[in-house]
C-alpha positions in Angstrom: -3.2 -10.5 -12.7 -2.5 -6.7 -12.7 -6.1 -6.1 -13.9 -7.5 -8.3 -11.0 -5.3 -6.3 -8.7 -6.6 -3.0 -9.9 -10.1 -4.2 -9.3 -9.4 -5.3 -5.9 -8.0 -2.0 -5.0 -11.0 -0.3 -6.2 -13.2 -2.6 -4.2 -11.1 -2.1 -1.1 -11.5 1.7 -1.6 -15.4 1.3 -1.6 -15.6 -0.9 1.3 -13.5 1.4 3.3 -15.8 4.3 2.7 -18.6 2.5 4.9 -16.8 2.8 8.1 -16.8 5.4 10.7 -13.6 6.6 9.5 -12.2 5.7 6.3 -9.0 4.1 5.3 -7.7 7.2 3.6 -8.7 9.2 6.6 -7.0 6.8 9.1 -3.8 7.0 6.8 -3.5 10.6 6.7 -4.2 10.8 10.5 -1.5 8.4 11.3 -4.0 5.9 12.7 -2.8 3.0 10.4 0.0 2.1 8.3 0.6 -0.2 5.4 2.7 -3.2 5.8 4.6 -5.5 3.5 2.6 -8.4 4.7 -0.3 -6.9 2.8 -2.2 -5.9 5.8 -2.7 -2.6 7.4 -1.7 -2.4 11.2 -2.9 0.1 13.8 -0.8 2.7 15.1 -3.4 3.9 17.5 -5.5 1.5 19.8 -8.9 3.5 19.8 -12.1 1.4 18.8 -12.7 3.1 15.6 -9.1 2.3 14.5 -9.0 -1.1 15.6 -12.6 -1.8 14.1 -11.4 -0.3 10.7 -8.2 -2.6 10.7 -10.2 -5.5 11.3 -12.6 -4.7 8.7 -9.9 -3.8 6.2 -7.8 -6.8 6.9 -10.6 -9.4 6.6 -11.8 -7.9 3.2 -8.2 -8.0 2.0 -7.8 -11.7 3.3 -10.8 -12.6 1.3 -9.6 -10.7 -1.8 -6.2 -12.3 -1.7 -7.7 -15.7 -1.3 -9.9 -15.1 -4.5 -6.8 -13.8 -6.5 -4.5 -16.8 -5.3 -7.3 -19.3 -6.1 -7.9 -18.0 -9.6 -4.1 -17.6 -10.2 -3.1 -20.8 -8.7 -0.7 -19.1 -6.4 -0.3 -19.4 -2.6 -2.5 -16.8 -0.9 0.7 -15.5 1.2 2.4 -14.9 -2.2 -0.6 -12.7 -3.3 -0.7 -10.9 0.0 3.1 -10.0 0.0 2.8 -8.8 -3.7 -0.1 -6.6 -2.7 2.0 -5.5 0.5 5.0 -4.3 -1.6 2.7 -2.3 -4.0 0.7 -0.8 -1.3 3.8 0.2 0.7 5.5 1.5 -2.5 2.2 3.7 -3.3 1.6 5.1 0.1 1.5 8.9 -0.1 3.7 11.3 1.6 3.0 11.7 5.4 1.4 8.1 5.4 3.2 5.4 7.5 4.7 2.4 6.5 6.5 -0.6 8.1 10.0 -1.2 6.8 11.8 -4.6 6.6 13.2 -3.8 9.9 9.9 -3.9 11.6 9.9 -0.2 12.2 7.4 2.3 11.2 8.6 5.4 9.2 6.7 8.1 7.5 7.0 8.5 4.0 
């Protein structure tokens, strides 16, 4: 499972680079943040940010489904495991949504 998750993270990084703005750029600019649900959420409502959020979350959803299917797990469980790791791995200065539903900067 850990190996599959690492491959997924690499794939996610590659797919984000095709956007007008990359996921890493959006994170460092405070446009998006990680959530414990396993999906990113917009902190800004501009077209580039919203398009990025939709594309990244669609790719994540597909990846979570594949991982869930191959490991006989519920997809929401896979998404939550990924969310926990992504929130934990967020870099200083990036936004994450806490258990209380509020955004904070790491």
